[in-house]
N, C-alpha and C positions, 0 to 999 in steps of 0.2 A: 708451533703453537698457534701463531696468528692464522695460518692457513686452516687449521682444524676449527678454530673459533669462527672464522669467516664462513667456512663450509656449514657449520652448525647453524649459524644465523640464516644463511641462505635456505637451508632445508626447512627451518621453522617458518620463514616467510612464505615459502611455497605451500606449506601445509595450511597456513592461515588464509590463503586466498581460496574462496569457495567455488572453484572451477569456473568462475565467471569469464575470465579472459579466454579460456579454451573454447567455451560455447560461443562467445562473441566472434571469434575467428572462424568458427564453423558456420555462422550466419543464422542460426536457429534460436528459438526461445530457450531460455535456461529454465529448467524445472528442478526445484530443490525441495526435498522434504525438510520440514522444520517443526519446532514445537513453540507455541506461544508462551512467552514469559510474562508479558504485560501489555495492556492497551494504554497508549498515551492519550489518544483522543479518537474521534470518529474515523480519521483517515491515516493514523500512524500507530504502528505496533512495534513491539520488540519480540524477536524470536531467537531461539537457539537452533543453530544449524551447523553441523559438523564440529560441535564443541565451542562455537563462538556465538556471542550475543550480537545480533544484527538489528538495526533499526530499519523498518520497512515502511515505505510510503505507498499506500494503496493507489494503483494507477487508475487514471481516468475519472477520478472523483475528487470532490472538495466538500468538506463538511464545515459548518460554522465553527468559528474559533472558540476554544475554551482555555487554551494554555499559552497562547502567544503573549510574550512580555509586552507590557504597555498597551494592551488591547483589551477592550471590554469583552466579557463573555457574550457571545452573540446568540440571538434567538435560534433555537433548534440545536445549538451546540451540545448542551448537556444531554439532550435526548439522543443525539447521534452517538455520543460517547457511551451512553448506557447501552444502546443497541449493539455497538461494536463489542462492548464488554460481555454482553449476553451471548453473542455469537462466538467470540474468540476468547475463551476462558484460559487462564494459565494452565499449562500442561496439555492443552489440546493440540493434537497433531494437525498440521496444515500442509498444503502444497503451495509453493510460491512459483509463479511463472512470469518471466519477464517478457517484454515486447521487443522482438528483434529489430524493430524499425526505429528504436530510440536508445538513448543511453541507459545503462543499467543502474546508474546512481545519479542522484540530483546534486545540486551545488552544496548541499549540507552533508553529503556522503551517505544518504539513505538509499537503500536498495529500492528500486521502483518495481513493483510486482502486482500481479493479480493474485489474490489470496483465496484459496479454496479449502473448505472443510467438508469432508465426506462427499466430494464431487459437486458441492454447491459453492459458487463463487460469491464471496462476501461483497466485493466491489459492486457487482451487479445488484445484489439484494439491497444494499444501502440506497442505491439510486431508485430502484423499483418501489421501495417502501417509503420514499420521501425523506430519508435521513441525509441524503447527499445530493449535491448538484453535479452535473457533468463538468469535468475539467479537461478541456481539449485545447492543446497548444500546437496547432499544425506546424510541421507535418507529423509531429509525434502523436501517436495514437490514432492516426487516420483509419487504420484497419477496423477499429471498434467504435469509432465516433458515432456513426449512424445508429448502431445498436444501443449505445448508452443514451443518445439523444431521444430515441423512441421511448425508452423506459422513463426518462425524465418527463417527457410530454404526457405520458399516461399518468404519472404520479401527480403532475400539475392539474390535469383535468379532473382527477378524483380527489384533489385537495388533500392528498396523503402527506403526513409528516409536516415538515416545515412549510410546505405549499399551502396548508390550511391554517397553520399556527402563526406564521410570521408575516409581518408587513412593516418594512420592506423585507424581501428575501435577502438574507445576509451574503450569500455567495453568488449573487447575480451581478 
């Protein structure tokens, strides 16, 4: 009976892991289809993938705080959250892609991913439109740092989003 129970638990555990360890061993990015269940704030969402709810932290970006305990709501944070909610509606199918050069989860257990809807990457759109700043902690994200920095520079120059509304800029 113990062996059967242990085998059952082991099987359930294997089913619960969304193929991440296998992809990491292969050395490539992990691509997962998912469905948005809710937006936490401008750079964090919840999705359902393979029957499990997963918290996802959008890679390469940082939005002003709106939900961090003991922190004031920062300038630009509500606008970033609203934009993320507009782009990532509950029930919306998305594609999650990890960066093979870094960990797949952060210290809070959130999946770190680029999130796309209908071929448009949300991480990129939020920086381009001035709702997010670049978050690059070398060597993680080196492959896309220049791309995101160029988008941020253009948003600053055009004073889009928080670059025209906030002084000081909360995520700098």
